[in-house]
C-alpha angles and dihedrals in degrees: 000000000000093000093047109093098176098078113138123192143188129201130203111197133200096015108175096234137094114267089224091061093046093049089057088063096039091054089061096054102036110116095011127119119261092252093050091047092053091053093047093049092047094060103034112108098221128111089222090070093079099061091038090053090049092052092046092052090048092052092050091047089051090050092048097044104033102030100027095234126156111248092215091063098049127110129188105255098174133017123167142147122218124196117260129196116307119234109221119210133170129228116203113235137182123303096017097301124140123208119207119237116200116207107193127208130194143197114229119206124187123179124190129196135176111276121252093243094058094058 
């Protein structure tokens, strides 16, 4: 990866989803080809697949439009989810108490690069 200079990425920020749940999906597509990743994301039963699919398509569109790469030859070189700011809400409880509810957000980053076989 270090020698490869044609790595193109896309980032989705402030996604209203826990980074732990998004990482579960990203671990399945990391290192796969673009075509394989589309199939995997299509049939996985998790809600996190939608934003990940959107970011993946954006990264491939960036590679195709900005770097002139062929989408059929791309593989996912990096895929990670960082924690974003946490929205803090309060739920009223019995006897005047208030319980804190934490609504996590995350930043999803997907980078694609030409596969080793196509070079």
